[in-house]
C-alpha positions in Angstrom: -46.1 -22.9 28.4 -44.6 -19.9 26.6 -41.9 -17.5 27.8 -41.0 -14.1 26.6 -37.5 -13.1 25.6 -37.7 -9.5 26.7 -39.8 -6.4 27.0 -41.6 -4.4 24.4 -39.3 -2.0 22.5 -38.2 1.3 24.1 -40.3 1.9 27.2 -40.3 5.5 28.3 -39.6 4.5 32.0 -38.2 1.2 33.1 -38.0 0.1 36.7 -35.6 -2.8 37.6 -35.9 -4.3 41.1 -33.0 -6.5 42.0 -32.4 -9.5 44.3 -31.6 -9.5 48.0 -33.2 -12.3 49.9 -36.0 -11.9 52.5 -34.2 -8.9 54.0 -34.0 -7.2 50.6 -37.6 -7.9 49.9 -38.6 -6.2 53.2 -36.5 -3.1 52.3 -38.0 -2.9 48.8 -41.6 -3.2 50.1 -41.0 -0.6 52.8 -39.3 1.7 50.2 -42.2 1.2 47.7 -44.7 2.0 50.5 -42.9 5.1 51.6 -42.8 6.4 48.0 -46.5 5.6 47.5 -47.3 7.6 50.7 -45.3 10.5 49.2 -47.3 10.3 46.0 -44.7 8.4 43.9 -46.0 5.1 42.7 -43.3 2.8 41.3 -46.0 0.9 39.5 -46.4 3.8 37.0 -43.2 2.7 35.2 -43.9 1.5 31.6 -41.8 -1.6 32.2 -41.0 -3.4 35.5 -38.4 -6.1 35.8 -38.4 -8.1 39.0 -35.8 -10.7 40.1 -36.0 -12.7 43.3 -36.7 -10.2 46.1 -37.4 -7.7 43.3 -40.0 -10.1 41.8 -41.8 -10.2 45.2 -41.9 -6.5 45.5 -42.8 -6.0 41.8 -45.7 -8.4 42.1 -47.0 -6.8 45.2 -46.9 -3.2 44.1 -48.2 -3.8 40.6 -51.1 -5.9 41.9 -52.2 -3.0 44.1 -51.4 -4.9 47.3 -51.9 -2.9 50.6 -48.2 -2.6 51.4 -49.0 -1.6 55.0 -50.1 -5.1 55.4 -46.6 -6.4 54.7 -44.8 -4.4 57.4 -44.6 -7.6 59.5 -43.8 -11.0 58.2 -46.0 -13.8 59.4 -44.0 -16.1 61.7 -42.6 -19.2 60.1 -39.8 -21.7 60.6 -36.7 -21.0 58.6 -35.8 -24.2 56.7 -32.7 -24.8 54.7 -29.0 -25.1 54.4 -27.1 -21.9 54.8 -24.0 -23.4 53.2 -25.8 -23.8 49.9 -25.6 -20.2 48.7 -21.8 -19.9 49.1 -21.4 -23.2 47.3 -23.7 -22.0 44.5 -21.8 -18.8 44.1 -18.5 -20.7 44.0 -19.9 -22.8 41.1 -21.0 -19.7 39.2 -17.6 -18.0 39.7 -15.5 -21.0 38.5 -13.0 -19.6 36.0 -13.5 -20.8 32.4 -16.7 -22.8 33.2 -19.5 -23.0 30.7 -22.4 -20.7 32.0 -25.1 -23.2 31.1 -23.2 -26.1 32.8 -22.7 -23.9 35.9 -26.5 -23.2 36.1 -27.2 -26.9 35.8 -24.8 -27.6 38.6 -26.4 -25.0 40.8 -29.8 -26.5 40.0 -28.4 -30.0 41.0 -27.2 -28.5 44.3 -30.5 -26.9 44.9 -32.2 -30.3 44.5 -29.8 -32.0 46.9 -29.8 -29.7 50.0 -32.5 -29.3 52.6 -34.8 -26.4 51.8 -38.4 -25.2 52.0 -40.7 -27.3 49.7 -41.7 -25.4 46.6 -45.4 -25.8 47.3 -45.0 -24.1 50.7 -43.0 -21.2 49.1 -45.6 -20.7 46.4 -48.3 -20.5 49.0 -46.3 -17.9 50.9 -45.9 -15.9 47.8 -49.7 -16.0 47.2 -50.3 -14.6 50.7 -47.7 -11.9 50.1 -49.0 -10.8 46.7 -52.6 -11.3 47.7 -53.4 -12.8 44.3 -52.6 -15.4 41.7 -53.4 -13.2 38.8 -51.0 -11.1 36.8 -51.6 -7.3 36.8 -52.2 -5.2 33.7 -48.7 -3.7 34.2 -45.9 -4.7 31.8 -44.2 -6.9 34.3 -41.3 -9.3 33.6 -40.3 -11.9 36.3 -37.0 -13.7 35.8 -36.1 -17.3 36.7 -33.6 -20.0 35.6 -34.6 -23.3 33.9 -32.2 -25.7 35.7 -32.4 -28.5 33.1 -31.7 -26.2 30.2 -29.2 -24.1 32.2 -30.7 -20.9 30.9 -32.6 -17.8 32.1 -36.3 -17.5 31.4 -38.7 -14.5 31.7 -42.2 -15.0 32.8 -45.0 -12.6 31.6 -48.7 -12.5 31.9 -48.8 -14.3 28.6 -46.7 -17.3 29.8 -49.6 -19.2 31.3 -48.0 -19.4 34.7 -49.8 -18.0 37.8 -48.1 -14.9 39.2 -47.5 -16.4 42.6 -45.8 -19.4 41.0 -43.7 -17.2 38.7 -42.6 -15.1 41.7 -41.9 -18.3 43.7 -39.6 -19.6 41.0 -37.8 -16.3 40.7 -37.1 -16.3 44.5 -36.2 -19.9 44.9 -32.7 -19.5 46.2 -30.6 -22.7 46.6 -30.6 -23.8 50.2 -33.7 -21.7 51.0 -36.3 -23.1 48.6 -36.3 -26.2 46.5 -36.5 -25.8 42.8 -40.1 -24.8 41.7 -41.7 -27.2 39.2 -43.7 -25.7 36.4 -45.0 -27.8 33.5 -42.6 -30.7 34.2 -39.5 -28.5 34.5 -37.7 -27.0 37.5 -36.7 -23.4 38.1 -34.5 -21.5 40.6 -33.7 -17.9 41.6 -33.6 -15.5 38.6 -30.5 -13.8 40.0 -28.4 -16.7 38.9 -29.3 -15.9 35.3 -28.2 -12.3 35.3 -28.1 -10.5 38.6 -30.7 -7.8 38.5 -31.2 -8.5 34.8 -30.9 -4.9 33.8 -30.4 -5.9 30.2 -34.1 -6.6 29.9 -34.7 -2.9 30.2 -32.3 -2.0 27.4 -33.5 1.0 25.3 -35.6 2.6 28.0 -35.8 6.3 27.9 -35.3 6.5 31.7 -33.9 3.5 33.6 -34.5 3.3 37.4 -32.5 0.6 39.1 -33.3 -0.3 42.7 -30.9 -2.9 44.2 -31.4 -4.1 47.7 -27.8 -5.4 47.8 -26.4 -2.6 45.8 -24.0 -1.8 48.7 -22.4 -5.2 48.0 -22.2 -4.6 44.2 -20.1 -1.5 43.6 -19.6 -2.3 39.9 -21.2 -0.7 36.8 -24.7 0.7 37.1 -26.0 -1.0 34.0 -26.7 2.3 32.3 -29.2 3.4 35.0 -30.3 7.0 35.1 -31.2 6.6 38.7 -29.6 3.9 40.9 -31.0 3.4 44.4 -29.2 1.4 47.1 -29.8 0.9 50.8 -28.3 3.7 52.8 -26.1 3.3 56.0 -29.1 3.0 58.3 -30.8 0.3 56.1 -27.6 -1.6 55.8 -27.1 -1.7 59.6 -30.7 -3.0 59.9 -30.0 -5.8 57.4 -27.4 -7.5 59.6 -25.0 -10.1 58.3 -27.6 -12.6 56.9 -29.9 -11.7 54.1 -32.1 -14.6 55.0 -32.7 -13.5 58.6 -36.5 -13.3 58.6 -36.4 -11.9 62.2 -35.1 -8.6 60.8 -38.1 -8.1 58.4 -40.0 -5.4 60.3 -36.9 -3.4 61.2 -35.6 -3.5 57.6 -39.1 -2.6 56.2 -39.2 0.4 58.5 -35.7 1.5 57.2 -37.0 1.3 53.6 -40.0 3.3 54.6 -37.7 6.0 56.1 -35.3 6.0 53.2 -38.1 6.7 50.8 -38.4 10.3 52.1 -35.0 11.1 50.5 -35.9 9.5 47.2 -39.4 10.8 46.6 -38.2 14.0 44.9 -35.7 12.5 42.4 -38.1 9.7 41.5 -41.2 11.9 41.2 -40.3 13.4 37.8 -39.9 10.2 35.7 -42.9 8.5 37.5 -45.4 11.4 37.4 
């Protein structure tokens, strides 16, 4: 197994798709589909970085998936421990803690709590992406190696099937058990660096799309264009980013919001 440390130097246009749980994935997919209908294809970016929900959307749109087919989420039981994510965030926010030790502790928590089996999650990702194969696009998918306590970046040269890489990137503690790959375990890439904007450093134009940008009012990471859910989308989200019953409503809000974004995104992605 090999991993890449970052993108090729200085892409002209980089697209970073951030985390946001199942609800955020629905918004991203609806947004990408609405833009595609308007003639703006996010997959045209020279570099695409996907983390968690962003990895799901990035994998689907770069693989040429029919995004209309993802407007409704197949029914499925929600498994897991809703208390795990607040506990994991508390670990990560412990003052003075060593970052690698914190990631190991979050990994240990993810192993202990009730959650969807990794194999079941990977199978769901394969259905969502419609493939196991990496696209030709310059796609980076982030995750966290819980034993080493460090972020990793999967690429098509890593030897890991796309659906497994995306499963590892979106394996949130309390929702999905750590995903095993070549004898090691991996969890949600957001724990290694949020939206992981640093992987797009040096891009001529940086487009940052953050499904939970309304909850993260801090620095924009140097983005030339930063896209967040608008008021209508946020209302559709509801209070729980893991609420799968809101998928279709949130997808439709992303589809609607795309109309306001097609013009500013058209120039860099033409």
